[in-house]
C-alpha positions as CSV (number, residue, x, y, z in Angstrom):
1,M,35.2,54.0,14.1
2,L,37.6,51.0,14.2
3,R,37.5,50.7,10.5
4,V,38.5,54.3,10.3
5,V,41.0,54.0,12.9
6,G,42.4,50.7,10.9
7,I,42.0,52.8,7.7
8,V,44.0,56.1,8.9
9,A,46.7,53.7,10.1
10,L,47.3,51.8,6.8
11,F,47.7,55.4,5.1
12,V,49.9,56.0,8.3
13,L,52.2,52.9,7.5
14,A,52.0,53.9,3.2
15,A,53.6,57.6,4.1
16,C,56.4,56.1,6.3
17,G,57.3,53.7,3.8
18,Q,56.0,50.7,5.1
19,S,54.2,48.6,2.8
20,S,53.7,45.5,4.6
21,V,53.6,44.5,8.1
22,K,56.5,42.4,9.8
23,V,55.2,39.6,11.0
24,G,57.2,37.9,13.8
25,A,58.2,34.9,14.6
26,S,56.1,32.2,15.4
27,P,56.6,30.1,18.8
28,S,58.4,26.7,18.5
29,P,56.2,23.6,18.7
30,V,55.8,22.3,22.3
31,L,56.8,18.8,22.7
32,A,53.7,17.0,24.0
33,Q,54.6,15.0,27.4
34,G,54.6,11.5,27.3
35,S,56.5,11.4,24.4
36,W,59.1,8.9,26.0
37,T,58.6,5.2,24.9
38,Q,58.6,2.1,26.8
39,N,59.1,-1.6,25.5
40,L,58.3,-2.9,29.6
41,V,56.8,-6.5,30.0
42,L,55.2,-7.4,33.4
43,T,54.2,-10.6,34.6
44,G,53.0,-12.0,37.7
45,D,50.1,-10.2,40.0
46,L,49.8,-7.2,37.1
47,P,50.5,-8.4,34.0
48,G,50.3,-5.9,31.4
49,K,52.8,-3.9,29.1
50,I,54.2,-0.2,29.3
51,T,54.7,1.6,26.0
52,S,54.5,4.8,27.0
53,I,54.1,7.4,29.8
54,V,51.1,9.5,30.4
55,P,51.4,13.4,30.7
56,D,51.8,15.2,33.8
57,Q,49.1,16.3,35.7
58,G,48.5,18.1,39.3
59,T,51.1,16.2,41.7
60,Q,51.7,13.0,39.0
61,Q,54.6,14.5,37.8
62,T,57.6,12.6,35.3
63,F,61.1,13.4,36.3
64,C,64.5,11.7,34.7
65,S,68.3,12.6,35.8
66,G,69.3,11.3,32.4
67,A,71.9,12.8,31.1
68,K,72.6,15.8,34.4
69,A,73.7,12.8,36.9
70,R,77.7,12.6,37.6
71,N,79.1,10.1,39.3
72,G,78.2,9.8,42.6
73,D,74.9,11.6,42.4
74,T,71.5,10.3,42.0
75,W,70.1,8.7,39.1
76,S,66.6,8.8,39.1
77,D,63.6,7.9,36.4
78,S,60.0,8.7,37.5
79,F,57.3,8.3,35.3
80,Y,53.5,7.5,35.1
81,A,52.1,4.8,32.9
82,N,48.9,2.6,31.2
83,V,49.6,-1.1,32.2
84,D,46.6,-2.7,31.9
85,T,43.5,-2.4,30.1
86,S,41.8,-0.7,33.2
87,G,42.9,2.6,32.4
88,N,44.3,3.1,35.9
89,E,47.8,4.6,36.2
90,W,51.0,3.3,37.7
91,Q,54.0,5.1,39.3
92,L,57.3,3.1,38.2
93,N,60.6,4.7,40.2
94,I,64.1,3.6,40.2
95,I,67.1,5.0,42.0
96,I,70.5,4.8,42.0
97,E,71.9,6.7,45.0
98,N,75.4,6.0,44.0
99,F,75.6,6.6,40.5
100,R,79.0,5.5,38.5
101,G,77.9,6.0,35.1
102,P,76.9,4.1,32.1
103,G,76.8,0.7,32.9
104,T,74.8,-2.4,34.7
105,Y,73.4,-2.2,37.7
106,T,71.8,-5.1,40.6
107,A,69.9,-5.2,43.2
108,K,72.6,-3.9,45.9
109,D,72.7,-0.7,43.4
110,V,69.4,0.1,42.5
111,K,65.9,0.4,44.0
112,I,63.2,0.2,41.9
113,S,58.8,0.6,43.0
114,L,56.0,0.4,40.6
115,Q,52.6,1.1,42.6
116,S,49.6,2.6,41.9
117,A,48.7,5.8,41.6
118,D,46.7,6.4,45.3
119,N,49.6,3.9,46.4
120,Q,47.3,1.1,47.3
121,K,49.0,-1.5,45.1
122,A,52.6,-1.4,45.4
123,W,55.8,-4.2,44.4
124,L,59.7,-3.0,44.8
125,N,62.8,-4.7,45.0
126,Q,64.2,-5.5,48.5
127,D,67.5,-5.8,49.8
128,A,68.3,-9.5,51.3
129,D,69.3,-9.9,54.5
130,P,71.8,-12.3,55.9
131,V,69.6,-15.1,56.8
132,T,67.3,-14.3,53.7
133,Q,70.0,-14.1,51.4
134,A,68.7,-16.6,48.7
135,A,64.8,-14.6,48.9
136,A,66.8,-11.0,47.6
137,D,65.1,-9.6,44.6
138,K,67.0,-9.8,41.3
139,V,67.8,-6.9,39.2
140,T,69.4,-6.1,36.1
141,F,69.3,-2.4,34.9
142,T,71.8,-1.0,32.5
143,I,72.3,2.6,31.4
144,D,73.9,3.2,28.3
145,R,76.2,6.5,27.5
146,T,73.6,8.9,26.9
147,Q,72.2,7.8,30.3
148,Q,68.4,8.0,28.9
149,T,68.2,4.6,27.9
150,G,68.6,0.9,28.8
151,T,67.2,-2.1,29.7
152,I,65.6,-3.5,33.0
153,D,64.9,-7.4,34.4
154,A,63.7,-6.9,37.5
155,F,62.0,-9.3,40.4
156,L,59.7,-7.1,42.5
157,T,58.0,-7.9,46.1
158,N,54.6,-7.6,46.9
159,A,54.5,-4.9,49.3
160,A,51.0,-5.8,50.8
161,S,52.0,-9.6,50.9
162,G,55.7,-9.6,51.0
163,A,55.8,-12.1,48.5
164,H,59.2,-12.4,46.8
165,S,59.3,-12.1,43.0
166,A,55.6,-11.6,42.6
167,E,56.1,-9.0,39.6
168,H,58.8,-9.8,36.8
169,L,59.7,-6.3,35.0
170,T,61.5,-7.0,31.9
171,G,62.7,-5.0,28.7
172,Q,63.7,-1.3,27.5
173,W,63.2,2.3,29.3
174,N,63.7,5.8,28.0
175,C,63.6,9.2,29.5
176,R,64.9,12.5,28.7
177,G,66.8,14.7,31.1
C-alpha cells in the first residue's frame, strides 16, 4: 500500500513540473563539549596535568564569562578536568569579583579553588590576615585581550589541613564565553 502511495506521489510531482525533491540544508555540526584545551601543571598534594576539560554531565557544568565580562563585573571560569591517572574528575574555579579587563591579577583580586567532584578534597588561595601576612598564598593570574586565555601561577592552601602552598598550579588556561 505504501509503495502505491509513493508511486502516486512521484506522478503528482512530475505532473506539477517538479523533477527532483528539494532537500533542506543539514544542521551545523555541534561542537563537542570538553574542547577547551588547557596546559596546566599541578605539583604538591595532587600532582598531575590538565590538558582538556570533560564534557558537561548532570550538575557538572562548564562556564566561562570570557569576553562577556565588563569592568566592575564578576569574571569567572569553572570547569571539570581529569588531573591524574585515576580518572577522577576535579573542578577548577577561578573568580575575579571586580574585573578590570585584560591584565594581571594577584591573590587579593582572584579566588581560585581546585576540588574533587564530591567535595571531599579541596585547595584554595586564601587572603592573608595582618598577623600571618607572610603565609599568604601567592597568585599571578593573567587574562589576555580576548578574555578567554591567559596564564596562572598559583599556590593553594589545602582546605583540610590548612597547609599553605600545598598545591602549585601553573600554566596556560583557555575558555570560551
